[in-house]
C-alpha positions as CSV (number, residue, x, y, z in Angstrom):
1,M,0.1,0.0,0.1
2,L,1.4,3.7,-0.8
3,I,0.5,6.2,1.8
4,G,1.2,9.8,1.1
5,A,1.4,10.8,4.8
6,V,4.3,12.7,6.2
7,G,7.2,10.8,7.2
8,I,9.8,11.1,10.1
9,S,12.7,11.8,7.9
10,T,14.3,15.4,7.6
11,A,16.1,16.7,4.4
12,S,19.5,16.3,6.1
13,T,18.9,12.3,6.5
14,I,18.1,11.8,2.9
15,K,20.7,10.7,0.4
16,Y,20.7,12.0,-3.1
17,V,21.4,11.2,-6.6
18,D,21.5,13.2,-9.9
19,A,18.6,12.7,-12.0
20,V,21.1,12.0,-15.2
21,T,22.4,9.0,-13.7
22,L,18.6,7.5,-13.8
23,T,16.6,7.1,-17.0
24,I,15.6,10.1,-18.9
25,A,12.3,9.6,-21.1
26,G,9.8,11.6,-22.7
27,K,12.0,13.6,-25.5
28,L,13.7,13.0,-28.6
29,S,16.1,15.7,-29.2
30,K,19.8,15.6,-27.8
31,T,20.3,18.3,-25.9
32,T,23.4,19.6,-23.5
33,N,20.8,20.5,-20.8
34,P,19.2,17.0,-20.5
35,Y,15.7,18.9,-19.5
36,H,15.8,21.1,-22.4
37,R,13.3,19.6,-25.2
38,A,15.6,21.0,-28.1
39,E,19.1,22.5,-28.5
40,V,17.9,26.2,-29.0
41,S,21.3,27.4,-29.6
42,E,21.5,25.4,-32.8
43,Y,18.6,27.3,-34.5
44,P,19.0,30.9,-34.6
45,S,15.7,31.8,-36.1
46,L,14.3,30.4,-32.8
47,K,13.5,33.7,-30.6
48,E,13.8,33.6,-26.8
49,G,12.9,35.8,-24.0
50,R,9.5,37.0,-23.5
51,S,7.0,38.9,-26.1
52,R,5.7,42.4,-25.4
53,S,2.7,40.8,-23.6
54,G,5.2,38.8,-21.4
55,K,4.6,35.4,-22.9
56,P,7.5,33.2,-23.2
57,L,8.8,32.9,-26.9
58,E,9.7,29.9,-29.1
59,G,13.1,29.3,-27.9
60,T,12.4,29.8,-24.1
61,L,9.2,27.6,-24.5
62,L,11.6,24.5,-25.8
63,R,13.9,25.1,-22.8
64,M,11.0,24.1,-20.4
65,S,10.8,20.5,-19.3
66,T,6.9,19.9,-19.9
67,G,6.7,16.1,-20.8
68,I,10.2,15.0,-19.7
69,M,10.3,12.1,-17.2
70,V,12.7,10.6,-14.8
71,I,12.4,6.8,-14.5
72,F,13.8,4.9,-11.5
73,E,13.2,2.0,-9.2
74,T,13.7,2.4,-5.5
75,D,12.8,0.5,-2.3
76,S,12.8,3.7,-0.2
77,P,9.8,4.4,1.8
78,E,10.1,7.9,1.0
79,I,11.0,10.3,-2.3
80,W,12.2,13.7,-2.1
81,V,13.5,16.2,-5.0
82,R,16.1,19.0,-4.9
83,P,15.6,21.2,-8.2
84,E,17.8,24.0,-9.5
85,Y,15.7,26.4,-11.8
86,G,16.6,28.4,-14.6
87,F,13.4,30.3,-15.1
88,T,9.9,29.7,-14.3
89,Y,6.8,31.3,-15.9
90,P,4.0,31.8,-13.4
91,F,0.8,30.7,-15.2
92,Y,-1.6,31.9,-13.0
93,S,-4.5,29.7,-13.9
94,M,-2.6,26.6,-13.2
95,P,-1.2,25.4,-9.7
96,M,2.4,25.9,-8.8
97,S,2.7,22.0,-8.5
98,A,2.2,22.0,-12.5
99,T,4.1,25.0,-13.5
100,H,7.2,24.3,-11.5
101,G,6.2,21.2,-9.4
102,F,6.8,17.4,-9.7
103,N,4.0,14.6,-10.5
104,L,4.9,11.0,-9.2
105,Y,3.5,7.9,-10.7
106,I,4.3,4.4,-9.4
107,E,3.8,1.2,-11.1
108,K,1.2,-1.4,-9.4
109,D,-0.2,-4.5,-10.9
110,G,1.4,-3.3,-14.1
111,K,-0.2,0.0,-14.2
112,L,1.3,3.3,-13.5
113,C,-0.8,4.9,-10.7
114,W,-0.9,8.5,-9.4
115,A,1.2,8.8,-6.2
116,A,2.0,12.4,-5.6
117,S,2.1,16.0,-6.8
118,R,3.9,18.8,-5.4
119,G,5.3,22.1,-6.1
120,R,6.3,25.1,-3.6
121,T,3.7,27.8,-3.4
122,V,6.4,30.4,-4.2
123,D,7.3,32.2,-7.1
124,A,10.7,30.3,-8.5
125,Q,12.3,33.6,-9.4
126,G,14.1,36.1,-7.5
127,E,13.9,36.2,-3.8
128,G,11.7,33.1,-4.3
129,K,14.1,31.1,-6.1
130,A,16.0,29.9,-2.9
131,K,12.6,28.7,-1.3
132,A,11.7,27.0,-4.4
133,E,14.7,24.9,-4.5
134,R,14.8,23.7,-1.1
135,P,14.3,20.0,-0.8
136,L,10.7,18.7,-1.4
137,R,9.3,15.6,-0.1
138,L,7.0,14.2,-2.6
139,I,5.7,11.0,-0.6
140,A,6.5,9.2,2.6
141,N,5.4,6.2,4.5
142,M,5.5,3.8,1.6
143,E,6.3,0.0,1.8
144,G,10.0,-0.9,1.6
145,T,9.3,-2.8,-1.5
146,M,11.2,-2.4,-4.9
147,K,9.0,-0.1,-7.2
148,R,9.1,1.4,-10.7
149,C,8.5,5.4,-10.3
150,V,7.7,7.6,-13.2
151,L,8.5,11.3,-12.2
152,Y,7.2,13.9,-14.7
153,L,8.9,17.2,-14.7
154,P,7.6,20.9,-14.4
155,L,5.6,22.2,-17.4
156,Y,6.4,25.7,-17.6
157,S,9.7,26.1,-16.1
158,E,13.5,25.3,-16.9
159,L,15.7,23.2,-14.9
160,L,19.2,23.3,-14.7
161,S,19.7,20.4,-12.2
162,L,17.6,17.8,-10.3
163,K,18.4,15.6,-7.6
164,I,16.2,12.8,-6.4
165,G,16.3,12.0,-2.6
166,V,15.7,8.6,-0.8
167,A,16.0,7.5,2.8
168,E,19.7,6.3,3.9
169,G,20.2,2.7,3.2
170,A,17.5,2.6,0.5
171,T,18.3,1.8,-3.2
172,I,17.6,3.8,-6.1
173,R,18.8,2.8,-9.5
174,A,18.0,3.5,-13.3
175,A,14.9,1.4,-14.5
176,K,13.8,0.5,-18.2
177,N,11.5,3.0,-20.1
178,P,8.2,1.3,-20.0
179,F,7.0,3.2,-23.1
180,R,7.5,1.8,-26.7
181,H,8.4,3.5,-30.0
182,N,9.2,7.1,-30.2
183,I,6.2,9.4,-31.2
184,A,6.7,13.4,-31.5
185,V,3.5,15.5,-30.7
186,F,3.6,19.3,-31.9
187,G,1.1,21.4,-30.5
188,S,0.0,24.5,-28.9
189,S,-0.7,25.0,-25.3
190,F,-3.3,22.4,-25.2
191,T,-0.6,20.1,-25.9
192,H,2.3,22.0,-23.8
193,G,-0.1,21.7,-20.7
194,A,-1.9,24.7,-20.1
195,T,-4.1,24.6,-17.0
196,A,-3.3,21.0,-16.4
197,S,-3.6,20.2,-12.7
198,C,-0.4,18.8,-12.4
199,A,2.7,17.9,-14.6
200,G,1.5,14.2,-15.6
201,Q,-2.0,15.3,-16.5
202,T,-1.4,16.8,-20.2
203,W,-3.2,15.0,-22.9
204,P,0.0,13.5,-24.1
205,A,1.0,12.0,-20.7
206,F,-2.4,10.6,-20.5
207,F,-2.3,9.1,-24.2
208,S,1.2,7.8,-23.4
209,R,-0.1,5.9,-20.1
210,S,-3.3,4.5,-21.9
211,T,-1.2,3.2,-24.7
212,G,2.2,2.5,-23.6
213,L,3.6,4.8,-26.2
214,H,6.4,6.9,-25.9
215,I,5.0,10.2,-26.4
216,C,7.6,13.1,-26.7
217,S,6.1,16.7,-26.4
218,Y,7.1,19.7,-28.6
219,G,4.0,21.6,-27.2
220,M,4.7,25.2,-27.5
221,S,2.1,27.6,-26.0
222,A,0.9,30.3,-28.3
223,Y,3.8,29.1,-31.0
224,S,2.5,25.9,-32.7
225,K,2.5,27.8,-36.1
226,L,4.0,25.1,-38.4
227,Q,7.2,26.9,-38.5
228,P,9.6,25.4,-40.8
229,V,12.4,25.4,-38.1
230,V,10.3,23.1,-35.7
231,G,10.2,20.8,-38.9
232,E,14.0,20.9,-38.7
233,I,13.9,20.1,-34.9
234,I,11.6,17.1,-35.4
235,G,13.1,15.9,-38.4
236,K,16.4,15.9,-37.1
237,A,15.0,13.6,-33.9
238,K,13.8,11.0,-36.2
239,P,10.5,10.0,-34.7
240,D,8.6,6.9,-35.6
241,A,5.5,9.0,-36.0
242,L,4.3,12.6,-35.7
243,I,1.2,13.9,-34.3
244,C,0.5,17.5,-35.6
245,D,-1.9,19.4,-33.6
246,S,-1.4,22.9,-34.7
247,F,-4.5,24.2,-35.6
248,S,-4.8,26.6,-32.7
249,N,-2.1,29.2,-33.5
250,P,-1.8,29.8,-36.9
251,S,-3.2,32.8,-38.8
252,C,-5.5,32.3,-42.3
253,E,-2.3,32.8,-44.1
């Protein structure tokens, strides 16, 4: 039985491993930063920063970790995260557990079951950055059996690094990706995850868990416009199939 109650450990008694030593899934493009969805610097036509209205531009969107997962096995009774953010985008119609928080699923009887979703309710920029980057316990008081875990990363944030914590004496190791084939999805805010309740509640994530397919999101809020440069990015990634959901953002032209 999995119980999300608060345990007795403190951050100082937890051992951490770098997430890159585990299995990173949910992306196809090779990137210097493992939590980016494309190597933005290779495509000069991708605009970065914010628009006049304050919305992130194409390159900035592709630096966000939406859809990316860390897959691992552990027998720890509790699981923590310790993130380092480059930036976050405060999407005020969404909980912070989705914009810069984490969503944990654990496999039980062959199915991935929701286990926890948490994020600090502070702006992860400026003075709030240090608070947002403090160790965060996702779940505690679990059985000490080996479990396969899928951790979904923030939808509207850039991660510079991520460490995953378990109890002293517990095992944590890379696990096999349970999803098959490589399917790219290009779409607008609906694909990116706008208004999702947590990081694993986007439609590509639902579709992936329902079918067992490895869905890799190139969702770009407000910038799903059939840009040739995105075709270059996805073409270079060589997916087995492509789902193109770009009806929302282009003009008539």
